[in-house]
C-alpha positions as a Python dict, from the first residue, in 0.01 Angstrom:
ca = {
    (1, 'X'): (0, 0, 0),
    (2, 'X'): (-360, 182, 46),
    (3, 'X'): (-367, 7, 420),
    (4, 'X'): (-1, 157, 464),
    (5, 'X'): (-67, 461, 395),
    (6, 'X'): (-372, 488, 598),
    (7, 'X'): (-134, 358, 881),
    (8, 'X'): (151, 629, 824),
    (9, 'X'): (-127, 913, 754),
    (10, 'X'): (-423, 829, 964),
    (11, 'X'): (-740, 1043, 886),
    (12, 'X'): (-1083, 976, 1061),
    (13, 'X'): (-1228, 922, 756),
    (14, 'X'): (-963, 639, 652),
    (15, 'X'): (-890, 433, 941),
    (16, 'X'): (-1228, 297, 953),
    (17, 'X'): (-1131, 98, 654),
    (18, 'X'): (-861, -106, 784),
    (19, 'X'): (-872, -85, 1191),
    (20, 'X'): (-1025, -401, 1234),
    (21, 'X'): (-940, -587, 907),
    (22, 'X'): (-698, -878, 931),
    (23, 'X'): (-378, -811, 752),
    (24, 'X'): (-323, -1095, 553),
    (25, 'X'): (-430, -1095, 181),
    (26, 'X'): (-667, -1350, 83),
    (27, 'X'): (-545, -1643, -76),
    (28, 'X'): (-797, -1829, -316),
    (29, 'X'): (-844, -2226, -266),
    (30, 'X'): (-603, -2422, -519),
    (31, 'X'): (-386, -2089, -561),
    (32, 'X'): (-85, -2297, -504),
    (33, 'X'): (-161, -2534, -778),
    (34, 'X'): (-207, -2277, -1048),
    (35, 'X'): (122, -2141, -931),
    (36, 'X'): (318, -2441, -967),
    (37, 'X'): (143, -2535, -1304),
    (38, 'X'): (199, -2168, -1395),
    (39, 'X'): (547, -2200, -1299),
    (40, 'X'): (588, -2568, -1502),
    (41, 'X'): (457, -2399, -1782),
    (42, 'X'): (646, -2099, -1844),
    (43, 'X'): (959, -2284, -1722),
    (44, 'X'): (888, -2482, -2028),
    (45, 'X'): (816, -2255, -2262),
    (46, 'X'): (1085, -1992, -2196),
    (47, 'X'): (1377, -2239, -2057),
    (48, 'X'): (1337, -2072, -1731),
    (49, 'X'): (1603, -2162, -1454),
    (50, 'X'): (1480, -2138, -1132),
    (51, 'X'): (1251, -2255, -817),
    (52, 'X'): (963, -2177, -618),
    (53, 'X'): (873, -2227, -290),
    (54, 'X'): (568, -2244, -58),
    (55, 'X'): (663, -2131, 290),
    (56, 'X'): (417, -2242, 543),
    (57, 'X'): (464, -1901, 788),
    (58, 'X'): (590, -1561, 676),
    (59, 'X'): (495, -1272, 469),
    (60, 'X'): (443, -1443, 109),
    (61, 'X'): (213, -1711, 4),
    (62, 'X'): (497, -1809, -245),
    (63, 'X'): (818, -1723, -348),
    (64, 'X'): (1004, -1759, -688),
    (65, 'X'): (1383, -1759, -713),
    (66, 'X'): (1533, -1675, -1060),
    (67, 'X'): (1838, -1585, -1164),
    (68, 'X'): (1899, -1207, -1243),
    (69, 'X'): (1940, -1290, -1638),
    (70, 'X'): (1634, -1365, -1643),
    (71, 'X'): (1421, -1075, -1556),
    (72, 'X'): (1165, -1109, -1844),
    (73, 'X'): (1068, -1475, -1779),
    (74, 'X'): (1000, -1330, -1400),
    (75, 'X'): (781, -1049, -1555),
    (76, 'X'): (643, -1326, -1765),
    (77, 'X'): (575, -1565, -1470),
    (78, 'X'): (412, -1284, -1264),
    (79, 'X'): (211, -1191, -1552),
    (80, 'X'): (68, -1578, -1586),
    (81, 'X'): (37, -1620, -1225),
    (82, 'X'): (-185, -1283, -1192),
    (83, 'X'): (-434, -1371, -1484),
    (84, 'X'): (-508, -1708, -1296),
    (85, 'X'): (-549, -1523, -985),
    (86, 'X'): (-769, -1235, -1025),
    (87, 'X'): (-766, -997, -717),
    (88, 'X'): (-445, -1093, -568),
    (89, 'X'): (-158, -850, -539),
    (90, 'X'): (169, -997, -658),
    (91, 'X'): (516, -857, -546),
    (92, 'X'): (790, -852, -822),
    (93, 'X'): (1126, -613, -721),
    (94, 'X'): (963, -271, -712),
    (95, 'X'): (685, -353, -912),
    (96, 'X'): (322, -471, -788),
    (97, 'X'): (150, -705, -1049),
    (98, 'X'): (-280, -724, -1015),
    (99, 'X'): (-515, -872, -1306),
    (100, 'X'): (-224, -868, -1574),
    (101, 'X'): (-89, -544, -1506),
    (102, 'X'): (217, -385, -1362),
    (103, 'X'): (202, -140, -1088),
    (104, 'X'): (463, 113, -914),
    (105, 'X'): (507, 360, -662),
    (106, 'X'): (405, 697, -755),
    (107, 'X'): (726, 922, -805),
    (108, 'X'): (897, 615, -665),
    (109, 'X'): (831, 686, -302),
    (110, 'X'): (470, 791, -221),
    (111, 'X'): (204, 534, -82),
    (112, 'X'): (-4, 571, -412),
    (113, 'X'): (40, 308, -689),
    (114, 'X'): (-19, 390, -1050),
    (115, 'X'): (16, 176, -1362),
    (116, 'X'): (360, 105, -1500),
    (117, 'X'): (338, 232, -1857),
    (118, 'X'): (716, 146, -1960),
    (119, 'X'): (714, -228, -1841),
    (120, 'X'): (661, -454, -2104),
    (121, 'X'): (718, -847, -2220),
    (122, 'X'): (979, -865, -2549),
    (123, 'X'): (725, -953, -2844),
    (124, 'X'): (954, -1282, -2870),
    (125, 'X'): (847, -1348, -2515),
    (126, 'X'): (483, -1310, -2555),
    (127, 'X'): (465, -1528, -2862),
    (128, 'X'): (585, -1821, -2654),
    (129, 'X'): (303, -1732, -2392),
    (130, 'X'): (26, -1742, -2638),
    (131, 'X'): (-225, -1905, -2505),
    (132, 'X'): (-135, -1817, -2118),
    (133, 'X'): (-192, -1489, -2121),
}
């Protein structure tokens, strides 16, 4: 979002930070194995349905497809994966996840990211994920 803000509202003092940088997010070695392992563990503990894809090209390193009825399981999966891959940004619907914290765009449309204080996992889901988070 920071790079998008610089491109949409360019300033001389911010342009240099992204001008010669590659647009891809760095993806750690072995990250796909961490994602697959986390998906399997969360699926087992929460009886989650769905599949995870690792497309060879495109905007995403991985994509998890889950039914809309399992929104809490999707949040749990995002938290587990983000805690195992520090510094990597994940996208979950309108939310962004990094290092086990949820973020959203400020006031819904601005380019600034702020911590999403009202996004929580139910107590039962947290209890089932004990040891993973």
